N, C-alpha and C positions, 0 to 999 in steps of 0.2 A: 898384337894381342897374345903372341905366344909367351910374353913375359909375365901375363897375369895368371893368377889362379882364380878360382871362383871366391876364395877367401880374400885375397889381396884386392881384387877389383871391387868387392862388395864394400870393403873398409874404405877404399879410395872414393867410392861413390857417397858413402855416408860422410866422409870428411870434405866433400864437396871439391875434390881434386880432379874429378872427372864426372860428367853428367850421364845419366841413363841414355840420353840421345847420342852423346858423343861415343859411348861404348857401343851402342847398337850400330851407329854409323860405321865405327871402325871394323866390326864383324861383318857387316854387309859389304864394305868396300874390299875386304879380303876374300870373301866368297866370290865377288864379282870377278876379282883379279885371278883367283887361283883354282876355283872349284871345277873349271873346264878340264883340269888335269886329274883332279881327284875324284870328282863325281859323287861327292858325298851326299848331296841333296837331290831330292825329286822335285820339291816345291819350296822356294824361297818366297816368304810373304814379307817383302821389304816394306810394303805400304802399311800392313797391319802391324809390323814390329815397330816402326818408327811412331805410329799413332799410339801404341802402348807405351813406348818410351817417353813420349811428350806428356801423356797422362801421369806416369809416375814421377816424372820430373816436377810437374806442377804439384804434386802431393808433397814432395820433398820441400818445395818452396813454401808450402803452407804448414810445415812442420811435422808433417805426418810420414811415418815410415812403416812399411809392412814387415820389417825385419831384415835378416841377413841375406835376403835375395833381391831386395828392392833394386830394379833397374838392371839385373844381371841377365845377359842374353843366353838362352838355352835353345835346344832343338830336340826333335822327338822322332823316333822311329816311325816310318810311315805305315804302322798298324795301330797307332794310337788316334782315336778319334778326337780331332780338334774342330770345334764348330767353325764353319766358313772355309775350311780347307779340305781338299779331296784326300781320301784314304785308299791308296792303290794296293797296299800290302805288297808292292814289289811286282804287281801284275801288269799286263797292258791295259787293264780296265782303269780308268782314271778314278772312278769312285766304286772300287770293288766291295768296300766294307762301310756299312753304315750303322750308327748306333743311336739309340734314343737318348743317351747321355754322353757328356764330354768324358773322356778318359779320367778316371778318378785321380790317377798320379799327376797327370797334366794340370787338372783343375786346382789340385793342392799347391802345385809350384806356381801357378799363375796367381792364385790368391795370396801366395807369399811374396809377390812382386816380380817374378821372373817374366822376362820378355821372350815371347815365342818368335823365333827366326824362321822356322819353317819345318818341313817334314823331310826325314832322312832316308836315303837309299838303303836298300836291304835285299837279301837273297829272296827270290819270288816265293811268296807264301811262307818266308822264314824257314824254308826248307833247303838248308845247305850251309856248310861251314866255312866256305870260301870267299863269299862276297861277289861272285859273278852274277851278272843279271843282263839277259839278252834284251830286255825291254827298255831299261834306264841307264845301261852302260855298267861295265864292271868297276867297282870301287877300287881306286889304285891304293896301294899302301903308300902313305906319306913318306915313309923312310926309304922305300925303293920301288919306283915305278915298275909296272909289269908284274908285280907280286901281289899275293892276296892281302886283303885287309882284314880277312877273317869274316865269318858270318855266323848267324844271319844278320846280326846288328852291325853290318860293315859300315854304314854311313855314319852311325853313332860314334864308333871308335875313331874313324878317320877324320870326322869334323872336330873332335877334341883334340886329336893329336896335331891337326893342321892349324889350330888356332882359329877355327870358324865360329865355334861356340865354347862357352866356358864349362859346360856339361851338357849331358844328353841322357835320354832314357833309351833303354834296349829292352828286349825280352830274351829270355833263356829257357829252352825246352830240352836242349842236349848240350848246351855250352854256348849258346848264341850271344851272351854277353861277354863271357870270359875268353872265348877264342878270338874275337875281334880286339878286345882289349889287349890280349897277349901279343896278337900280330902287330898291333899299331903302337906298342909301347905305352899304353895308358892303364888306367885302374878301372876295373869292372867288377860289380859286386852282384852276384845272385843271391838274394836273401833266402831265408827259410821259406818254405811252401807256405803261403797263407800270410806272411808277414806284410806283403804289399798287395793291394787290390789290383786285380786284373780287369775290373770293370771298364767298359768303354774301349777295350783293346782287342783286336781280332785274335780269337784263340787259334792255336794250332793243336794243342792237346790239353783239354781241361785238367787232366790229372798231373800234368807235368810243367806247365807254363809257369814262369816267374817273370816279373818286371823289376828292373833295378837300374841303378845309375852307372854311367861312365864319366870319368872325370880324370883330370890330371894327377890329382893327388888323392891319398886316403882320406885326408882331413876334408877335402871336398866332397868325397862320397858319404862320409858321415853326416855332413850337413844336409845333403839332399835326402839321405835315408830318413833323418828325423822328421822330415816334412812329408815324405810320401808313404811311410809306414803307418800301419794302424788299421783298426776295423772299419769296413766299409759295409753298409747295409745292401749295397747293389752288388756285392760279391759274397755268396753264401760260403765261400771257402777261406775268407778273410778271418784272421785270429782276432779275438777280443783282448789278447794280452796287451798290457800296457807298453809303450814305446819309450825306451830309456833315451836319456840325453846322451847320445852317442859322442858328440864332440867333447863334451865334458869328461868323457871317460878315456879319451885317446891317450892322455899322458900317464896313465896309470902304469905301475911297474910291470914289466914282463918277467922279471927274475922269479924263477921257481915254476913258470908254467912248463908243462910237459908237452913237448912238440914231438909227434910220431913222424919219423921219415920211413915210408913204406919200403920193405925189402923185396916185395913181390909186386908185379904187375906195372906199377906207375913208373918205373924207371926202364922197363923192358922195351927196347927198340927205340929209345929216344936218342937223339943225335949227341955225340960227345959234348958239343957246346951247351946244350940244354942240360945235360946231366951235371956238368961242372958248374954252370950258373946257379942252379937249384940248391946243389949241395953247399956251395959258397954262401948262399943266402942263409941257409940253416945255420952254418957256422957263425954268420954274422949275428944272427938272433941268439946263438950260444954264447957269444961274447957279451951280449947284454943281459946274461943271466938266465935265459931260458935253458931248459934241460933237454937234450936231444935224446930220443929213445928209438933205436931200430925197432920196426913194428911189422909184423905180418898181418896184413889186413884180410878179412874175409874176400874170397875170390870175387872180384867185381863183375866178372863175364855173365854170370846168371842174371845180375840186376840189369846189365846193359841189354841182354836179350829181352827181358821183361819189359824194359822201357821201348824197345822197338816194336814189340807186339801192341803195347798201349798206344804209343805215338802214332803208329801207322793205322790202326783202327780208328782212332779219334779224328785224325786229320782226313781220313777218307770220308767219314760222316759229316765233318764240317764243310769240305770242299767238293762234296759229291757232284753238285749241280755242274760246277765249272768243269770237273774231270770228265763227266759223262756227256754234257752237252757241247762243250767247246774245248775238247782236248788239245786241239791243234794250237791253241794259244798258250799252252804250258811248255816250259822247257823240257826236253826229254827226261832228264834225271828226275825233275820234280814230278812228272807225270808218272814215271816208273814207280816212285816212292808211294804216291797216292794209290795207284792201282793195286799194289800189294795188300793194302788195307781192305779192299772190297772182298778178299779171299780169306780173311781171317774170321773164324767162327766165333759167335757170342760165347760158347764155351771156353775157347782159348783165351779171348779177352777177359772173361771173368776170373779164370784161373791165374792170368797174369796179374790182375789186381790184388788176388789173394795172396800170391807169391810175393809181390812186392812189399806188401805189409809185413810179411814174416822176415824177409830178408832185411828190411829196415830195422825192425826190433832186434834182430841178432846182431847187426852191425853196430848200432848205438850201443848195445849192452857189451859187447866184446871190446870194441875199440875205445870208447870214451870211459871205461873203467881204467885204462892205461894211460891214456893222454888227454890233453885238454884241447889240442888241435892237431891237425895233420898239415905237412908241408910236402908238396908234390910238384912235379911239373904241371903246366897248364896245356901246353902243346907238345907234340913229339918232335917238332922240327921247327926252326924259324919260318916265317911266312913264305910258302913255296911260290913258284912262278905260277901265274895265271894260266897260261898256255899249257903247262904241263898237268894241271889238275883238271882242265876241261877237256883233254884229249881222250879219244877212244869212244867206246859204246856207252850208252846210258847206265848199263850194269857195271862197267868198269869204273865210271864216275861215282856211282853210289857206293861201291866197295871203298873208294878212295875216301869218300866223305866219312864212312864209318871208322876207317883207320885214324883220320885226323881228329875225331871228336871223341876218341875212345877214352881219354883221360878225363874229360868233363862229364860225359853222359851219365855214369853211375850215380853222381851226386845230385842230379835231377830226380832220379828214382828215389833216392834217400831223402830228398827235400832238405838237405843241409845247407847252411849258409857257406859260401865259397867266394872267396876274393881272389882275383887275378891282379898281378902287378908285376912291372918290369924288374928284371935282376940282371940285366947285362946286354950286350950286343954281340952279335956273331961277328966273324972276321970281316964280312962285307957290310956290317952296319945294320942288320935286321935285328929287331928286339928279341930278347930272350925273356921268358916269364915263368913265374911260378904261381901256384895257387894255394891259399891257407883255407883250410876247411875245418868248421866248428861244430859244436853241438847245436841241436835244434834251438833257434831263437837266441843263440849266443853270438849275434853279429858283433856285439860289443868287444869280446875278446879277439874275434878275427880282425876287427878294425885296429884294435890296440896293437896287435902284433905287426900289421901291415904298416901302421904309422911309425912305430918303432924302427922298423926296417928302414923306412924312407928317411927318417931323422938321421940315420948312420950312413946312408948312401946318397948318390947324386943322379941315378939313372932317370928319375922322373923330372929332373930340372932341365934337361937338354931336349930341345924341339927339332924336328927334322926340318931340313932345308928343301922347300918345295921347288919343283919345276915351275918356272915363271915368276918366281919371287924376285 
């Protein structure tokens, strides 16, 4: 399964070279053989997946196709409500989250012909960037066991990297799509705020949450985005803007696009390997005709502080009952982060919302007058050791979390589309990654740049060798 992309598998299914049932069986067999080492899944729905695959295969036999996802196996972060499957949100409570509707993004993928393999592991309550989970097991990095898969959509990235699923959905409140994508060497897109409905998914922060795809290639991400994006009456924050045909825009020229490489903040404190990998990626895009512009961005630290006030206030409101009635069930670092929210005043919360709006207006006006997109590191270091990031007191762990997510979190406050993709390997084989950030609702340019980079490099074509394979 590691030889397939979503695009190549869907073409093979359409050409009757492989059936939906065979593709699903291959994924399930690989999960059964290898996931004990990776721990990407919380729930594997083998029976439901095969039943869906058989029904889709019968539709093909009748000459009916739902489109370019027909029969393609996908999986979803375990905060997406899928009827008939429990939603633990990474907690010890099997059915922690309930919804009156199916997760809209999942429903759109299912209606487009995707097969649901199951629900994916995640950091408890989506509150952590490393992928550790005391209840369901720490997700292992497929490239290097004992190292972080990134979080909180850890299982989503690991499942794609390991060849368990052809694509996955994750959520991103402070980097939780991009961080695991970066750690696991896959593609992760945080869309513009409001571009993809969050209905039917457990919230962490109503003001900062995003749902988006994780895939092996940028082209695959564009395909999933075209399906899950768009207005949804169940989500009052979803945008009514029309959805472009992202796939059809991938091969547009990048010549003349102005790419800003930040001179401040984003390269501060990153490892030499990350620094070199991202700068080499920028030069690769320059070789394709893009214009590289050194850029001083507005200081991201005020926005990061604002995001902390907003997210901790809102997460405390959302999970107050669990934190107050059953605090012993929560991991110490998760409990510590929620409890901070109980002590933030309504005045400070409202001031944070107002400041966020002002900082966003200023950033967009200042930066995108000079450039069309930003190229920066996604992670400050390649995937760290799990034992190291979990060591120490809850306060020490929370501080470590903040350092690891400091490059992604500001773009959640800004609500901008941000794409993480691999741009190299460390000396010991861990993925390096960059992020490409664009104007609001300009996912098309971000994806076009990422696709052009992947057409000129091979990092996305190599799969990890898993323990037990």
